[in-house]
C-alpha positions, 0 to 999 in steps of 0.5 A: 273576245273577238267578234268571231269568237262571240258569234261562235259562243252564241251559236255553241250549245251546252257541251253534253259530251263533257257535262251533264246538266243538274236535274230539276223537277219535271215540269208539270201544270202545277209546278209554278204553284209548287214553287211558290208554296210553303211546301216547296223544300227550302233551296239549299244555299252555299254563299261561299261557292257562289262568291268563289265562282264570281270572284277573280273574273280575270282568272281563267281557271280556279279549282276547289274542294269543299272543306271537310265539314261541307262535304256531306251536303256539297253535291246538293248545294253545288247543284243549287248554285249551278241551277242559279248561275245557269239561269234554270231557276229564272227559266223555271220561274218564268211565267209563260212562254214570252217570259221564257223567250225573253230570258233565252234572248237575254242569254244570247245577247250576253253571249254576244256582248261578253263581259264579266261573269257577275250577272251573266248566265253561266253553264253548269253541270256535273262530269259524268263518271265515264271515260268519254266524259273525262276525255271530252272535258280535257278538250272543253272550251267554255262558251260562257262562264262555267261551273264544273262539278266532279263528284265521282272520279279517282284523285289521279283522274281529277289531277289529270283533268285539272292538268289538262284544263290548266294547260289550256286555260290561257285560251279560255275567253270565260272563267271556268270553276272546277269543284271536286267533291272529294279531298284536295288531290294536290296543291292548288286547290282552294277549300270552300267552307260550308 
C-alpha cells in the first residue's frame, strides 16, 4: 500500500452508507462488572468463520455461506466474530479512558502501517436491507480488513453485490470477507460449518 493510500485509510471513517455496526449492550456504570460476572451470557463462537476470515490474507475477496446446520445461529455468531475482529470487545473491556484511547491509537497506527489481517483490527458489520445500502456496498472501498454480513437480501441481489465486489476486488488494499446468511446463490461460495 502506498503512503497516500495509508494516509487515506487513517483518515477514513467506517462506511455507514454500506454497513451497520453490530450492536453491543448499551454502556452503563455497571457494564464492566457485568462483563466479568458469571451472569453474563457465554460469548457465541464460530472458530470456522474466524479462521476463514484470517486465512488467505492475499485473497482480496472471499464469499461464504453458513452450512445448513449452522444457519440457525449464524447471525448471532457472525456478530460475535465481527465484534471480536473489529476491536469492540477490547474497547468495551478497556478499563478507563486511557485504555480506550490507547486502543484507538493502536488501530490508527495499524491503519498507517498496514500489514497482514491477523492481529489487526477489522471493520465489520451487516448490510442494511435497503436499496441505498446495496448501492453503497457496490462502491465499497475497504479501509482495513472487513467482514461484511448480508442477512436479508434476495439471492439475485446478493449475486449482483458479489459480482460488483468481484469486479473491483483487484484494487482492494485489504481483504474483504462477505458472509451471506442464506443458501449459496451460485458457484464460488464456500460453506462454513458450525
